[in-house]
N, C-alpha and C positions, 0 to 999 in steps of 0.2 A: 919685355914680352915681344917675341917674334911670331907673326902670324903670316902664313902663306895662304893666299886665295887662289884657287884653281877653278876656272869656270869657262863660260862661253861669253856670248855678246852681253848678257845680262851683267856679267862681272867686269868685262872690259871689251870695248869695241873701238877699233881704230877709225879714222876719218874716212868717210865714203860719200863724196858729194852726190854721187848718182842716185842714192836713195834718200838724200836729204839729211844725212848725219855728218855734222861738221865738227865733231869733237872727239876726244879720246878718253872716255870713261865709260861707266856702265850704262848701256842703252835701256831705257830712254829717259834717264834723269835729266832734269833741266840744267844742272850744273854739277861739276865734279864732287863738290862737297855734299850733294844730295843723292849720289848713287849709294847702294847699300854698303859697299866697302867702307866708305868714308863715314857714313852714318854710324855703322857698327863700331869702327875704331873710336869714335868720339864716345859712344855709349860705354865701351869698356874702360876707357881712360877716366870718364867721369864717374863710373860706377865702382871702380876698383882702386883708382889712384895710380894705376900702373901706366908707364909710357909704352905706347905701341909702336914697334917698328914692323913694317910689313912689305911684302912683295905681292904683285898681282900678275897672273899669267893667264891668257886665253888659251885654253887646250881643247878647242872645238875640233881640232884634227883627231884627237883621241876618240871623241864622240863618234865622228864619221867613220873612223877606221879602227874600231876597237880590237878587231881580230889580227890586225897586222902591225899596229903601232909599236914602235920601239921605245920602251920606257926610258932607255938610257938618254933619250933626248932631254930628259928632265933632271939629269945628274947634277946640274949646277943648282937647281932648286933644292934638291935633296941634301946636297952638301952645305947648304945655307943653314941647315939644322934648325928648322922652325920649332917653336914650342907648341903651336897650334896649326892644324891644317883644316881649312874650310873648303870642302869639295861641293861645288854647286853646278853640276853638269847633267846632261842627258837629253835635252830637247832636240839636238841636231842628229841624234842617232836614227838612221833609216829603219823602217819597220822590219826589214829582213835581217837586220843585225842586232836586234834587241837582245836576243839570247846571248849573242857574242859579247855585247856590252855588259850584260849581267855576269858573265864569266870573267871579264877583264877588269871590272870595277874593283873587286877585292884585291886583285893583283896590283892595281894602282895604289891602293891604300897601303898594302904590305911593302911596296917599294919605298914609301916615305915613312912608314911607321917606326917610331922608337917606343921603348917601354914607358917613357914618361911624357909622351905626346898626347894631347887631346885632339881628337878628330871629329868633325861634324859633317856627317853625310846628309846633304840637304836635298829634299825632294824637289820635283819639278814645279815650275811656276804655272804652267798650263796642265790641265787634267790629262795625264798620261799614265794610266793605271799599270800597265805592264812594266814600264820603266821604273815606276815608283816601287813596285813590288821587289824588283832587283835591288834597288838602292836600300830598301828597308832591311834586306837580309844582311847587309854589311854591319848591322847593329850587333850581330853575333860575334864580330871580331873584338878583341880586347881594345879598350880605349875609344871605341867608336860610339857616338851617339847619333841617332837618326833625328832629323828635324823636318817635320812635315810643313808644307805650304798650302795645304789643301784649303785652309780658310781664305786663301788669296785667289782662288780659282774663280774669278769674277771680273767682268769688264770694268768694274769701279776701280780696280787697281791697275789698269792699263792706260797707256797714253793715247787713248782713242780721241780723235778730234784735234790733237796737238801736232800731228805730222801727217802729211799727205800720203806717204808711203805706208801701206797697210802693214807690212812686216815690222817696220819701226814702231808704228802706233800700237801694235799688239804687245810690245814690251812694257815692263813696269813703269808707271809714272812715278812722280816723287812719292805719292802715297803708297804705291806698290813697293818701292824701294825701302821706305820706312817699315813696311810690313815684313819684308824679308829680313832686314836688319833686326827688328824686334824679335822675330821668331828665333833667329840664331843667338841673339843676346840672352834671351830667356833660357835657352839650352845651356849656354856658357855659364849662366848664373845658377845652374842646377835645376832647371824646370824642363820636364819632358811633356810636350803637349801631344795628346793622342788624337789621331784622325777621328772625325765625326762622320759616320756613314750617311750618304745621300739616301733620302727616303725615310730616315728615322726622324720622328717627331721631336722638335726642340721645345723645351718647356718655356713658356712665355712668362712664367711666374718669377723667374730670376735671371738677371744679367750678371754674369760672373767673369771677373778678371783675376788672373793669377800671374804674379810677376809682370803685370802690364799687358798680358796676353788674354784675349777673349777665349773663354772656355765654354762651349755650348753645354747646356744642361739637358740630360735625358729625363724622360718622364717615367713614372712608375705608379701603378695603382697599389694603394695600401688600405689597410683597415681603418675606418673612421670612427669605430666605436668597439667597446669591449662587450660584444654581443654575439653569443655563440649557442649552438645546440648540437646534440648528438646528430651527426650527419644523416639527413633524411633521404639522400640519394640524388639530389640535384645540386647545381651550382649555388654558391652563396649569392644573395641578391646584390647587384651592383650598388643599389641604394645605401648599402651599409659600408661603402668604400669612398675613397676620395683620391685625388691625384697629388703625388708628391714629386720631388725631383732629386737628381743626383748628378754630380760631376766626378770625373775620374782623370787623374794625371800623375805623372811621376815627378818626384822632387829629390834632389841631392843636396840641397842647401835651403836655408830659410826662405820662405816665400810670403810676400804680402798678398792677401786675398781681399778683394773688394766685391761685395755683393749688393746689387740694387734690386729691391723688391718691387712688384707691380702694385703694392698696396701700402696703406699707412699702417703703423703699428705703434703700440705704446711701450713695449719692452721686448728685448731680444736676448736670447741665451744661446751660447755655444757649448755643447756637450762633446766629450765628457767634462764634467765640472772639475775633475781632478787635474786637468791640464792647466786651469787657471789662466786662460788666455784672455788678455785685455781686449775689449771691443771699443771701437770709435764709431759713433753713430752721428750721421748728418742727414737729416730728412729721411728719405727711404733707403739710404745707402749705409751699409755696415762694412767696416774695414778691420782687419786683424792680420797678425803675422803668425804663420805656422812655422815653428822652429824644427819640427821633426815629422817624418811621415806618420800616417795614422788614419783613423776613420773618425769623422766628426758629424755632428748634427747641429745645423743652424735653425733656430725656432723663433719665430715672431709671434708673440702672444699665445704661447703654447705649442702643443705637439702637431697641430693640423697643418697640412700642406708644407711640411718642412723641407729643407735642403740637406741632403746627405752629401758629405765631402769625403772622397776616397783619394788620399794622397799616398801613392805607392813609393816605396824606395826605388831608386834607379839602380839597376844591377844588370850585368851582362847575362844574357840568356841564350845558351847554345841549343835549346831544345827545339827551336823552330825548324832548324835545317833537317833534323832527323825525324820529324813527326810523320807518322803513317797517314794522318788526315790533317791537312792544313787549310784553314780559312782566313783569308786576308780581309782588309777593310771592305766593308759592304754588307748587305743583307743576304742571308743564305737560308733557304728552306730545305732542310735535309732530313726531317723525320727522325728515324732511330739510327744511332751509330753503335754498332756492336764491336767492342774492342776485344781483340784476341791476345794471347800471350805475347809479350814483347812489343805491343803496339801502343801508340800514343795519339793524342788529339791535341792540336795547337790552334787556339782561337786568338788571333792577333788583335791587338788594340784597334778599335775602330771596326771590328767585325760584330755583327749580331747573327747568331746561329739559332734558328728556330728548330728545336728538336730535343732529343734526350740521348743519354749515353747508358749502355748496359754492358755488363761483362759477367760471365759466369764460369767458375772453375778455371781461372786464368792467373797468370803470374806476370810480374814486371810490367805493369801498365800505368799510363799517366795521362792526365789532362792538364793542359798548361795554357798560358796566355793571358793578356789583360782585356780580352773581349768579353762579350756577353752571350751566355747560353740561356735561351729564353723559351718559355712554353706559353706565352700569352695568346698564341693562335689556336691553342688546343683547349677543347672542353675538358672538364674534369674526368670524364669516363674514356677519353681517348686512349690513355695508357694506364692510368690508375696507379702509377708508380713513380711520379715525380720526374725530376730533371736528370738525376744520376742514381742508378741502382746497380750495385755490384754484389754478387753472391759467391761465397767460398773462394775469394781471390787473395792472393799473397803478393806482398810488396806493391802497394798501391801508392801513387804520388799524384796529388791534385793541388795545383798551385795557381793563385792569382786571379782565376776567372771570376766573373760576375754572374751569379745565378738570378734570373729575374722571372717572377710570376710562375711559380711551379703549380702544376695541377694537383699535386698531393704533397707528401713529405718531399722536401727539397732534394736531399741526398740520403740515400739509404744504403748502408753497408751491412750485409748479413754474413756472419761467420767468416769475417776477413781477418787476416793476420799480417801485421806490418803495414800500417797505414800512415801516411804523412799528408796532412792538410795544412796548407800555408797561404796566407794572404788572400783567402777567398772572401767574397762578399755575397750575401743573399739579401735580395731587395725585392720589393713588390710582391710580397707574399700575403694574400688577402682571402684566399679561399678556405673552405672548411678543411681542417687537418693539414694546413700548410706548415708542418713542422720544419725545423731547420735541418740540422744534421743528426740523424738517428744512426747510432752505432749499436747494432743488434748482435749480441753474442760475439763481440770482436775483442781482440787482444793486440797488445803492442801498437797502440795508437798514439799519435802526436798531433795536436791541433794547435796552431799558433798564428797570431797575427790576423785573425779573421774578423769580419763584421757580419752579423746576422740580425735581420729584423723579420720576425715571422709571426703569423697569426696561428699560434699554438706553440707548444714547447720549442725551445730554441736549440740548445745542445743537449741531446737526450742519450742516455745509456739504457738500452732496453735488452730484456731477455725474452725472446719470442718462441712460442711453440710452432714448429714448422712440420712439413711433410716428411722430413728426414729426421727421425728420432735422435740420432747421434748429435745433431746440430745443437740441440738445446742443452747438451752436456758441456758445451764450450763456456767456460767462465769468462766474465768480463774483467780483464786484469791488465796491469801495466799500461795505464792510460793517463796521459798528461795533456790537459787543456790550459793554455796560457796565453797572456798578451792579446786578449780578444776584447771586442766591444759588442755588447748584445742589447737588443731592443726586443722586449716581449710584448706583443699585442694581445696575447691570450695565453693562459697557462703558466708554465715555469720557465725561468731563464736557463738555469743549470739544473737539469732534471735527471734523477735516477728513477727509473720506472715509467709508467705505472706497472707495466708488464715486467716481471722479474723472474722469468723462467730460466733459471740457471742454478747451479750449485752455489757459486760464490761471485761476489763483486769484491775485488781487492786491489790494493796498490793503485789507487786512483787519486790524482791530484788536480785540483783546479786552482790556478795561480795567476795573479796580476790581471784581473778582469774588471772592466767597467760595464755595469748593467745600467743602461739608460732608462729603461722602462721595465717594470716588474708588475705583472698583472695579478698573479695569484700565488705569489711566493718566489723570492729571488733564488734561494738555494734550497731545492726541494728534493726529498727522498720519499718516494711512494713505493712501499714494499707491498706489492700485491700478490706475490707468489712465494715459492719456497726458498728463495735465494738467501744466503747469509751475506749481508752487506757489511763490510768492515774495513778498517784501515783506509779510511777516506780522509783526505786533507783539503780543506778550502783555505787559501792563504792570499792575503792582500786582495781582497775582493771589495770593490766600491759600488754601492747600490744607491741610485738616485730616485728621489720622489718629487713630483711636481704638483703644485696646487691646481693645475689644469686637468689632472687625470680624474677619471670617474669610475664608479664601481663596475666590476665584472658582473654581467647578468646572463643567465641562461635563457635562451629563447624557447618558449614552450610551444609555439605554433607559428605558421607562416604569417598570420596577420598580427602577431604581437609586436609592438613597437618598443624601441629602446628608450626607456624613461628613467635614467639614473637619478638618485638624489643629488641635490645641489652641492652638498659638501664633498670635499676631496676624498680620494680613495687611498688607503694606507694598508696594503696587504703585508703579511708577514715577511720579514727579511729572511728568516730561516724557518723551514717547516719540514718536519719529519713525521710520518705516520704510516701505520701498518693496518691492513684491511684485506678482506676478500669482497670484491664488488664485481661490476659488469666487465671490468678489464681483466679480471683474474682468469688464468688458464689452468693453474694446477688445482686450485681449491685447497691449497696447503699454505699455511702461514710460514713466514721465515724468521729471520733474526736481523737486528740492526745494532751494531756496537762498535765502539772505538772510532768515533767520528770526531775530528778536530777542526775547529773554526778559528783561524789565527789572523789577527789584524783585519777585521771586518769594519769597513767604513761606510757609514750611512750619511747621505746628504738629503736634507729636506728644505723646502721653502719655509719662510717665516710663518709661524702660526700652526705648523703641522706637528702632530705628536711623534714621538719616537716609535718606529715599527716594533712589533713584538717578535718573539721566537716561539714556535709551537712544536711540542714533541708528544706523540701519542703511540704507545704500544698497544698490542691487541689483548693480551691476557698474561697470566703469570708464567706461561711457558714461552711466550713470544713477546720479548721486550725490546724496547729502545733503551739502550744503556751505554754508559761510559762515554758521555758526551763532554767535550771540553771546548769552551768558548774562551780563547786566550787573546783577549784584547778586542773590545768593540768600541767604536768611536762614532760620535753623532755630531756632525758638523764640526769636526776637528777636536772635540773634547772626549776624553775617555769616559765611558759610562758603564753602569752595571746593566746588563741586558734585561729586558722585560721578558721573562720566561713564563709560558703557559704549558703546563705538562699534566697528563693524566696519570693515575696510579701505576701505570705499567711503563713509565719512563723513569729510569733510575740512574743515579750517579751523574747528574748534570753539574759540572763544575764551571763556575765563571770566574775568571781572574784577570 
């Protein structure tokens, strides 16, 4: 293993008696073996068993003269053919040359890069936002991984008090060198630590380490109880909510996660249960290893105040450079962003953008990035349309963003054609009607790898009556939802309806989905209007039930209090029914037929009964029929479903 280190005085500084530096290693380590280069070499050798051969070069001249420096001065280093390049520079660049540095930095990388080389672009040791932004852009290049040192931007990591010369004393101490080495090592071992924005509240409920790196936890407000009412016009009372937390990072290899809680607990659970991840508990500390990216929930003594864990796959992303609107790490108050045709928004990791996104009658639009799009600063009536709302748009792509605290439905797409939603997270949804993703009269939709926790229905396929009569003629068709993790705090997790103002719902598949919480039916079809709902497949769905969950109760008045029974709550795992009620727009009943449920897995705590399945048609002319349940499993054992059906539900086959 050949590693080339290119840096400035932090990487290597020659002897300079005039400033009190009498050695030749990284400033200001107390010994050569304690600078980050040598610490990192030992980490890699001990962690991988490989022998490290390395070269170190101070390239501060490149920092100072980025616009005129001749890269051929490094020909000998390039010809050494390193396997790994660690680039840790920027602090010596003058203010008037920062943009020149940003333009030269990728050229430096390209000068050395080979197809099989791993390159780590390391951010500044001191807070220098403009320089860091340029370094981060190098992550768009193949083989390059950005490494932030923002968690080290503190005097506690400097050699203050150990040297008389202020410049030397401002350099990393042994502790700072260890921190730099640990950050690069974590990236080397497949961990991507995202910046945490200054001014954002850090949760004190959890101390989290991933791969030995501290990961600050964000806060989020969630529903504390299954208590709801038909929205009376005001915000939901905060007294019905509580604070939870979440962490977000990238991983390209298995990572050990260590979580220390601020409280005692008697039992702890990591969901999804289907992952079967072993936990080690010592006092208030829980440790486990994540072998693959995904979304998880760590729960101590039940659902309250849990920790959500979002482990993203590490992948090259070239969308940042071409974005119409870009927001880097930090907190941004932007209000409404209206995307036009061909435009995109990129919210980088470490960014919190307070606002919403809309688009109408546009095509080829996108929202990207690992940052947070947040509406917590807005009252419910500010926009009345949630975080994302797109109407009559074509070719829509939305990836990786975290949505937090929507004022209404989190993401609403109306009459859209060609939608790709991937890696999205919806968290902190506690208000009235805080649905997840509502696809209304949409077609050609793909939803994959998303996490949603919502106070109301989670992934919803609706047919709505609109001001444009032709819109409701759009069928909901060619829709695939797969590889998602859902938590329903009220309503249904996978929902068709209740409004079904369309001629047909067809060719719709829900596949490989974990439902962590299921409040009033996991797999629900509510046929409230004229639509013919048919050829729907639910496949390999895993639905979890907890002894800590309590009954869903409708709130009848402002002064009514939530007082559920003491026994646990076991709603139907499958529920299909047809009706005309307050949500109905047509006043015309539809049809539901040819629905298949294949490999449905139910997990319950000890002592809980098996959930039932309910099917209810409306009358002899409007039936629920031709239903197939092909494999239902309860805690790993194949079972015969418990089916409750009225006389207008026909041909229900269980096998």
